[in-house]
N, C-alpha and C positions, 0 to 999 in steps of 0.2 A: 818688876814684872816684865816678862818678854811677850812679844806679839809675833804671830806668824806672818807669812807673806801677804795675807789678805787684810792685815791690820786688825784682826780679831784676836781676842785673848783665848788661848787654847783652854779647853775644859780641864778641870783638875779632878782628882779622885781616882778610885779603882778602875773605872771604865777607861779613863785616859791612860793610866798605867799599863793596862792590858793592850791598848792600841799601840802605845810606843814599843812595848815588848815585841809585838808582832812585826811592826815596821823594822825594828832592829834586826830580827831574824831574816826578814826578806832582803834588806839592803846589805847586810854584811858589816864587817867591822869598820873599815876605813870610810866606807860610804855612808855610815849611819851615825857619824859623830854628832850630827845635829839633833838626834833623838835624845841625847843625854841619858841613854839607858845602858846600864852595865849588866851583862848576863853572868849568872853564876850557876853552879850545880848542874842540874839536868839541862837547863837552857844552854849553858856553855857547851855541853857535850853535843847537843843537837846542832849548835852553830858550827862546831868543829866538823861534824859529819857533812853538813851542807857545804862548808868551805872546801872540803876535799873533792867534792864533785863539781861545784859551780864556781870555784875560784879559777886562778890562772892555769890550774891543772887540767881544766876542761878545754876542749878545742874551740868552743864558742866564746870563751872569755868569761869574765865574772858577771855577777848579778848587779853590781852597782857601778857608778861612774869610776870609782877607784877599785879595780878588780881585786878580788882576793888572790892570795898566793898560797898554793898548797898543791894538792893532787895526790893521787894514789900511786903514782909511779908504775913500775912493772912488777911489783912484789906481790906474789900470790898470798903470802901470809897476811900482809897489811890489808889487802883487798878483802880477804876472808873476815878479818876483824871488823873492817868497815861495814861489810854486809851484816854482820851480827849486830853492830851498833844501830844501824838504821832500822833493823827489825825490832830493836828494843824501844826506840824513840818515836817511831811513826807507825800509823795503821797500815794494814796489809796493802790496801789500794795505793797508798803513797809509796810504799816500798817498791811495788812493782814498777811504778813510773820512774823512780830513782834508779832502779836496776837497768831499765831500758836506756835511760839517759847516760848511765855510766858506760854501757857497752858502746853507745854511739859516740860519746864525747871523749872518752878516755881510751878507746881502743882495747877493751878488755875481753874481746871475743876469744882470743887465744888462751887467756887464763882460764876460761871455762873448760878447757881440756884437762884441767887438773882436779883430781877427786876432792881435795879439801875445799876448793871453790864451790863445786856443785853441792856439797853438803851444807854450805852456808847460805845459798840463795833461797829466795822465796819463789817456789815453783809456780809458773802460770803458763798460759797458752803461748805468750810471746817468747818466753824463755825456751819452751819446747821448739818453737820455730828456729831460734838461734842454734840450738843444739843439733837439730836436723841438718841445718846448713853446714855444720862443722863435722857431720858424721864421718865423712871419708877421711878427715884428717885426725880423727880421734884415736889416741893410742888404746891398746887393749886394756891397760890398767884403769882407764876412765870409763870404758863402755858400760860396765855393769852398773856403776854409779849413775851414769847418764840414763840408762834404761829404767832405773829405780825412780829417778826424777820424772821421766816421761810417764811412767806407769801411774804415779801418784796423781798427776794432772789428768790423765785419761780416766782413771777411776772416779775422780771427783766430778768430771764432766758427765760420765755415765750415770752417776747417782742423780745429777740434776736434770738430765735430759731424757733418760731412757723411759721412765714410767709414762710420762706425758706423751712421748712419741708413739709408744706402743698403743696406748689408749686411744689417741686421736686417729691413728691409722686403722686400728681394728674397727672403730666406728665407721670410718669411711668405707672400708671393705664390706662391712655389713650392709651399708646403705647402697653401695654400688651393685650388690647382688640382689636386686629387687625381684620379688615373686608376685604372682597374680592371685594366689589363694593364701594370704598370710593369716597367722593367728592374730587375735585382737591386739596384743602388745607389740606385734611386729608391723602394724599398719603405718605406712607413711602417709599421714593425713594430708600434708601439703600436696603431694603428687596425686593422691586419690581425689581430692576436691577439684584440682585443676582438670583432671581427666574426665570428670563427671559434671562439669559446669553446664553442659547442654541439658542436663536433667534437673535444673533448678526449677522449683515450684514456688512462684511468687506468692501465691495465696497462703502458703505455709511458711514461707521464708526459709526454705531449707533445700538442700541438694539430696537427691535420692541416688546413692552410688550403685551403679550397675556392675562396676568392676573395682575391686579393692587392689591397691598396689602396696606391697610390703617391702620392708628393708631386707628381709631374709636374714639368715645368719651365715656368715662366711664359714664354709666347711674347712676341713684341715688341708685340703688340696691347695695347690698354688693358684692364687687368683690373679696376681699381677707380677710382672717382671719389672725390676727397677735397675737402671744402669746409671751409676754415678761416674761422670767423666770429669776428672779434676786436673786443672792446670797447676803444675808444680813449679812454675817459675818463682823466683825469689820473692816477688811482691805478694804472693798468695799464701804465705806461710801459715797464718792463722786459719785461713779457709781450709787448708789441707788437714790441719789438726782436727777441726770440728767435723769436716766431711768424713774423716776416717772413723771418728767415734760414731757418727750417725750411720755410717755404712755397717759397722758391727752391730748396732742396734737393729737395723732393718734386716740384716742377715739372720738375726735370731728369731725372726717371725716366720712361722711355718707357711703362712699364706702369701709370703713374698719370696720371689727368687731374686737375689740381689747380686749385681756384678759391680766391681769397683775397678776403674781404670785411671791411671795417672799418666800425665804426658808432659813433655817439654817439646824437643824436636824428635824424640823417640816416644814410643808408647809401651807402657808396662801394665799388664793385667795382674792385679793383686787379689783377685777374687778368692783364691785358695788360702789366703791368709786372714780372711775377714773374721775368723773366730777370735783373733787377738789383734786389736787395733794398734797395739805397740809394735807388733811385727809389721803391720801395714806402714806405720810411720817410718820405721827404720828401713823400709823397702823403697821409700821415696828418695829423690835426689833433688833438693831444692836448688833453684838457679838454672841458668841456661836459657835457651830460646823457647819459642812456642810454635807448634804446628797443630792448630786446632783441626784443620781438615783431615790430617792423618789420624788423629785420635777419633774423630767422628766416623771415619771410614771403618776403623776397627769396631766401634760400637755398633754401627749399622750392620756389619757382617754377623753380629751375634744376636740379632733380633729375629725371633722365630714366630712371635705372636704380636704383630704390630698393634692391633686394637687393644691389647692388654699390656702394653709396655709404656713405661714412663722413663724418658731419658733426661737426666739432669746434668747440664753442662755448667761447671763452676769455673769461670775464667774472667779475666779483665778484658778479654777479646782483642788484645794486641797480637794480631795474627801475623806469624812469620811464614805461613804456608800460602796456599792458593785461595784467595778470598772468595772468588766466584764459585769455586768447587765447594767450599765450606757452606756457602749459602744454598747451593743446589742440594747438598746432602740434607740440610735441615728441611728444605721444602719437600724433598722426597719422603723423608720420614713422616712429616706431618700429613702428607697426602695419603700415606699408607695407613694412617690411624694412630700413629705414635703421639703420645702427649709429650711435648718437648718444653722443658723448663730451662731458662738461662739465668743463672745467678752470677752477678758481677763480683760478689763476695759473699762468704758465709762466715760472718764474724761480728764482733761488737766494736770494731775499730772506727766506725763513722763512715762518712761518704767516701767511697773508693775512687781512685783514678781508673779510667777505663776508656776504651776506644768508642767514642760516641757515634761515629759513622757506622761501625759494625752493629752497635746496639740498635740504632735506628733501622738498619736493614733487617735485623732479626724481628724487630717489632712489626715491620711492614709485612712479614711473613706470618704474623699471628703468634710470634714467640717473644713476648716482651721480656727485655733484659732488665733486671733490677737487683739491688743489693738486699741481702736478707740476713737478719739476725738469727742466732741459734734458736731463740724462743719462738720466732715466726716459722721456722722451717717445718715443723710438724703440720701446721695449717696449710702451708704451700703444698706439701706432699698429699695431704688429704684432698685438697681441691683438685690436684692432678689426677688422683686415683678415681675421683667421682666425675671427672671430666666437666667440672664447672669452672667459672672464671677464677683466676688466681688472685689472691689477696695482695696485689701489688702496692707496696708502700709509697708514700710521697717521697720522691728522691731528693726534694729540696728541704725536707725536714731532717735535722740532725738526728742520728740514730743513737 
């Protein structure tokens, strides 16, 4: 009987066999000899797929002390087969992680320009970001396939996000359009009670309302203007994808007038393409520098109703332009009545890297900068529309 390094006897039975199997898959072949576990069938195929990515073929080295030796090389057919294999053996969430690792570790970005590769991948937001960064280098034979991949991701996001976004913002617009002679079902009881506290009758334990305040119902005319100002530097790829989808959703609401602006060191207004977020995405150019001041100057010039305007800046705040001018513009917009929102990221990627000095300076102006998940975005917009405090998440909490 053998003992482990702690001097205890390892447990036996099915539970231990499963544990050894998992360790064998984690450690790889040469590095897992001590497990005494031999893989066959499906497990051997899974091990081969992991070896191709995390063995010596990967730029970061192997997973165990004795690194695996394999790799996918530069063959598009072999990569396409490997992509098909991992979709067979692993769940979708794991496949997406392995695809991102393959692009980073094995330098497969160029192979994504080939149609057979695109047909084999598991489409997700991160893949769309990679494709957009390769857009200018993409041959014509690949562009239609790439658009199909991007459209699938965009349509999936719209299905998940559109209904809740419209419902949340419609409610916010109704509540922001308060009236003084509401119908019973339109009464805003919270505001009504606060407005009539002076009429409290202690002997009856009640408030006699002299004035009723109602939510009203947002008419079909435009109630609010929304300007989405999106940083398209390379680190913001996922945020660009989500912001484009939300821009299209907001543009579909008759009570909102939505403008979408993307920028690096130049500024591009993509508002006329908002009816199709795929066109918006292919109109972006990921990468390059950042000039937030120039972008905000463009947005500021398009504001005609400050008190009814929400400006959403989506940027990591690494400013390459004139910092003091940027801050002055934000201060001027807020002073005129604009609701200004700064999102350091609009994605599910976790805590972003950002310029903390600029974030603190914006916070001092009353425009707190924070990272926002797609699920939280409708609530953030609703709060901005109603001019109430934004639901700022704890930045120290993993998202």
